[in-house]
N, C-alpha and C positions, 0 to 999 in steps of 0.2 A: 681686503677692502679696495675696491676699484675706484679710480678717479678718471675722468675723461682726459683725453689727450689735449694739451694746450693748443690754442689757436695760433698757428705759425705766423699769420699775418699780424696778430697783436704783438707777438714777441718781436717781430721785425720792426714794429712801429714804436718800440720802447723809447728810443731817443726823442722822438717827437712828443710822445705822451708826457714823458718826464719834463721836457722843456716847457710844455704848456702848464703843467702843474707848478713848476718852479716860478713861472711868471705870475701865477695867481696867488701864491702863498709866500710867507716869509722864508728866508733862506734855509733855516734849519728844519722846516716843516715837511720836507720831502726827503725820503731815504731811498737810495737805489744801489748803494755799494753792496756787493755780494756778502762781504763779511758782516755788515750791519743788518742785512735782511735775515740772517740766521736767527736773530732774536725773535722773529715773527713767523717762523716756519711752522709753528704748531701752537696749540693751546695746551690745557692741562691733560688732554688725551694725547700723550706724547708718543704713543705707538706709531702715529702717522705724522710725517713731516713733508713739507713742500715750501721752499722759499717763494715768496710772491714776486711779481714783476716790480713792484715798488710799494712803499709805505708812505702814507700822508698822515700828519698830526695837526689837524686844524684846531684853532682856539676860539672859534665863534660859529654861529649858525650860518653866517654869510660865507665863511670859508668852506664849510661843509657843502653848501649849495654850489659853490664854484667848482669844487672837486667833482661832484656828481654831474654837473653840466658837462664838464670836459670829458669825463669817462663815458657819459651817454653819447656825446658827439662822436667819440672814437670807437664806440662799441666795446669798451673794456669792462669786464666784470669787476664788481666792487664787493669786498668782504668787510662788513662792519666789525669792529673789535672793541670790546670794553677793556677789561684788565687781563684777558686771556686766561681766565680761570675755568672756562667751559670744560666739562668732563665728557662731552659728547662730540667733540670736534666741531662745535658750532662756529669757531673762528679759524678753522683750518683753511689756508688759502689754496688757490690753484696757481700754477706757474704763470698764467696769463692774467692774473687779477691784481688789482690795487687794493691794499688794505687801507681802510679808513678808520684810524684809531681815535678814540675820544678822550685819551688820557689827559689832554690839556684843557678839557671842558670841565672845570672843577669849582666854578663859582656858585655861591648861594645868591640867588637873584631876588628872593623875597621871603620874608617870614611874616605870618599873620597868626598870632597866638589866639586872638579872639575867634577866628574862624578855623583855627587848628589846621593850618596848611603851611607847607614850605615849598618853594619853587627852586630847583637846583639844576645846574647843568649836569648832564648824565655821565660825565667822566668821574664825578665825585664818588668816593667809595661808600658802600652801604653804611658802615659803622660811623663814618664822619657826618652822615646826616643826623644821627642822634647826637653826635658831638656838637653840632651846631645849635641844638635846642635844649640840651639837657640842663644847662644852667637856669633855664626858665621852667624846669619841671616837666619837660616833654620828652618823648622818644618816638622813633620810627620803628614800627613793629616788626616787619619782616627781617629775619636774622639768619641768613645762610651761614653755614660753618665757615665759609671763606669771607665773611663780612668785613674782615680787616682789609682785604685786598680787592674784592669783587666790586665792579662798578654798577651804578644804577642802570646804565644802558643795558648791560648784560642781564640784570635782574628783570628788566622789562621784556627783553627778548625771549627769555626762557621762563618767565612767570615764576621766579624763584620764591621759595618759602623760608623754611628754617624751623628751628626747634619750637618756636612759639606760634606757629601757624595754626595749631589746633584751636586756639581761642581767637586769634586776631586775623586769621586768613593769610593768603599769600599776596604776591605783589598786586595782582588785579583787584584785590579787595582794598588796597591802600593807594591806588593810583587814580588821580582825579583829572589830570589833563596832560597833554604833551604838545611840544612843538616838534614836528617831524618834517624831514626833507625827503621828497620823492626822488626817484632815480634821475629824472630830468632836471633836478635842481629846484623844483617848485617847493615853497615852504608852506606848510599847512598847520593850523592851530586846531586841536581837537580837545574838547572838554575844557576844564578850567577850575577856578577856585569855587566850585559848588558841588553838592553831593551827587547830582545826576544831571544828565543833559537830555534834551528831547530828541526824538528821532532814532536813527539806527545806533546800535551800541558799537561805535567805531573803536572805542578804547578796548572793549572786550576782544575785538578782532586783532588789534595791534599788539596787545600784551600777550606774549607767548608766540609771536609770529616769527621769531628766530632771525630777525634782520632781513627778512625776505620781502618786506613791503615798503620799507623806508628806514631812514636813520633818525632816531629820536635824539634831539640835541638838548632839550631841557624838559623837565617833568615837574608837575605839581603833585605833591604827595600829601597824604593825610598824616598828621602827627597827633599823638595822644598824650594825655596827662599821665605821668608816671603813677603806677599803682601805689597805694599806701604802704604795702609791704608784699613780700613774696618769700616762699620757703619751699625748698625741695625735700623730697624723701627718697631714700635709696631702698630698693627691694631686690634681694638676691634670691634666685630660684635654682632648683636642681636641673632644669632643662629649659631649652628655648620654647618648647611647646607649652609648658606650664606658664612661662612668662607671657606668651602670646594669649593664652586663655585669660590671664589676669587682666591684660589690657582690654580684651573684649568685654569682660565683666564690668570694668570700670566705666566704659563707654555706655554699656547697656543700662547701668544704674542711673544714668542721667547726670552724673557729676561732670563738670566741665573744667578740668585742669587747664592751666595755661600751656602745659607741655607734658608729653609722655614720650620719653626717649628710651630706646632699646640698644643694648650691647651684649654680644655673646662672649664666651670665654676667650677666644683669640684676641678680640678687641679689648676686653678688660685687661688682659695681661699686658698688652702693648701700651695702652694708655696709662696704666699704673706705673710701669717702668718709666714712661715719658714724663708724666705730670705729677705723680705722687698724690693722687686725689683721695686715697684712702678707701678705694673700692673693695668690696668683700671678695673672698675666694669662692666663686660659684660658676655655674654654667651659663647663666643669663642674668642680666641686670636691667632693672627699670629705674629711670629717674623721672619722678612725677613731681611737678611743681604747681602750686596753687598760689593765688595772690588775692589781696584785699586787706581788710582790717584784721587785727589779731584774732578777733572772734570768728570772722569768716574763715581765716586760714585754719584755725583749730577745728572748726566744724567740718570743713571739707577734708582735711587730712584724717580726721577721725573716721569718716565714712570710707575713705580710700584704704586706710590701714585695715579696717574691718574686712573689706573685700579681699585684700591681699592675704590676710591670715587664712582665708578659706583654701588657699593654694599652698599652704605650708612653706612659707619663705624661709630660707636659711639665714637671712639677715633682713632686718626691717628697722630703719632708723631715720629720724629727721635730722636735718642740719641744725646744729646747736647754735650757730651764730652766722653772721654774714661771711666771715672768713671761710668757714667750712662750706657754705653754699657756693662761694666763688671757686673753691677747689673742685667741688663736684662738677660744676659747669666747665671749668678749665679742662678736666679730663675729657668730657664729651666733645667740646669744641676742638680738642687736639687730636681726636681719634684718627682722622685721615692722615695727618702728618706723622703720628706715631706709627701707624701701619706702614707708612712709606719707609721708615727706618729698618723694617724687617726685610723688605724686598719689593719687587714689582707687584702691582695689583691693578685690576680694572674695576672701577666703581660703577655699579649699575644703578638704575633709578626707576624700578617698576612700582606701580601703586596697586593696592588690592583692598577689598573690603576688610575692615578690621576683624570681622567674624571669621575670616579665612586665615588669619595669622597662624594658628597652630598647624593647620594642614600645609600651608605653603612653607613654613619653616622646616617641617619634617621632610617635605619633598626636596627642598634645597639641600638638606643634609644627605639625602639619598643620591641626588644628582652629583654632589661633590665626590662621593665615593665612586660613583660610576665613571666619572671623568678623570679621577685621580688628581684633582686639584683641591686644595683647601679653600673654604669660603668663610670669611668672617662677616658677621652681620652687625650693622650699626644703622639705625634709622629712626624716623619720626613715627613712632608706633601709633600715636593718637589718631592720625589720619591715614594710616596704612601706606605711607610713602617709604618704601624699602630701599636700602642702599647696600646690597650684598657686595662685598669686596672679594673678588676672585684673585687668589695669590698664585703667581707663576714666576718663572725665571725667563726673562726676555733673552738671555744669552743661550738658552737651551733650544735648539732647533725644534720647531713644531709646537712649543708650549703656547705661544701667542695664539696660534690657530685653534688649539684645544680650548684655551681660555675664551676665545670669541664664540666657539661652538657652545660651550657651557653657558655663557652669558645669554646667547640667543634662546636656549631652552628655558632658562629661568624667566626671561621676559615673556616668552610664550605662556609659561605657567601663570604669570600674573594676569595676562589677558584671559586665559581660560578660567581663572578663579573669579572673574567678574571685574577685573581691574583694567589697567591700561599700561602702555609702554613707558610712559614717563610722568613724573610728578612735578619736577622742577629743573631737571638738567636739560631738557629738550631732546629732540630727535637727532639733530645734527647729521653727521655721517654715521655715527655709531648704530643707530636704530633704523635708518631709512629703509633698509631692505626687509625690515620686519613690519613695515606699515601695512602691507597687505594682509598680515595676520590679524590686525585689528580693524582695518577699514576695507569695505567692499570697493571695487573699482569705481562705482558711481560716487562713493563718498570722497575718494581722492580726486576725482574729476571736479567735484564741486569746490574743493579746496584749491585746486590749481586754477580754476576760473577766477577766484579772488586774486591770486597772484597775477594773472593776466591783466586785470584791471589796474592794479597798483604799479606793476613793473612789466609793461607789455613785451619788452625784449628779453625778459628773464636775465637781467644782468646782476641783480642783487643776490649776494650770498649763493653762488651757483653750487650745484651738486649736493645740496643739503635737503633733508626732510623726505623728499619723494624718491622712490627707487629710480635708478638711472634708466631702467628699461622704459619707464613712462615719462620721466622728466627730460631726458636728453633729446629725444625726437621732438618733443614739444618746444624745448628751448630753441632748437635749430629752426623750426618753423616760425616761431614768434620773432626770432632775431632777423630772419630773412624778410618777414613782413614789415618789421619796423624800419 
């Protein structure tokens, strides 16, 4: 994976840039000591590292604005960072960039239960948004597996989803408004505490823009009343293809569970050892959860179990109580961490039509054999958002490169099956060189023109999303013009 050479003039200007940042921020809000910068040299895509020029930790929108004004004046690239949980290298710095971390922006600014909204600073973690409203009987729906740690800023940047996105949608479906700071320090308000806004869909443009258009400092989010009840059912099958066919049939039947989650044997074994969830011994497992009143739950699960039986499940059982339901979900939420105990892995994020699940799962198995690397599958099956985990040994020469090559082929397969390169992890650096496989040159040109408008000098989150062959020359031209 190639990154551009750092700008020598910016590296030489580090003392002046750091001095200006320290003058504008509280004393401990600027980090430039080499040993302290190591903590920010990568995100959760740990295969690639690069210490930044400096790190800033603002605690207000005004401080974010001051940082961006200084960096804009100095021509210094800025890498926005939430909690660093990005799996696509979205927060990977360059050596000549300043990281702008939002970890200190954690306040709840407003709650309005009548209008079902909460406004929070974007350094607040995903799970703590629900924590702020659950005593009043509400919750925030998007629930990435990293929700204990991931920040709302990163959720907005990557349009994150989670297990319950099948019914409630992803971040863009639950985002009502933002305060955003542009690269020159200008503060703009977009949307607000209402269901829709007139004119252009600016929120739709910003959500999923991977920190390339501006830095979102606070967000107005939709909160929902907790459902009356919820209950998951476990389904074990003899093969991944059969489990995929069961998912397709459930969706085709018009039943709308709140979640359909998939795990194959390698993942089942790892999570069972890790969490003791009581998963069956099988090749593939589905967790299907429905919610509503007891009568609604019984009716929906009755239909779902009827569909499952057509596929000869080796195990089919409902959670008997809340404790068992919690164990079932603990296993799924722990899957990535459990796999990490086994060894190194790269987590992909392709999305496909649900009807293509059996074919794509079969081809992934074939590709795994061709490349000689095991692949474990755990993903949001209800909306086709796949997360193949490619297992490799980072200490064995050549295995990382083989892993990347296999990952590229799997993502190309997703596009060829009618899907796309990413569902919720973003493009970052991981998938940028595959963008031409999904988008024609004129499509990428249209996207880059949007970047030109919001960030004329191309200083925000450099070297991400677009292949360097097209973005590097453009950035040089735009920076010179600016």
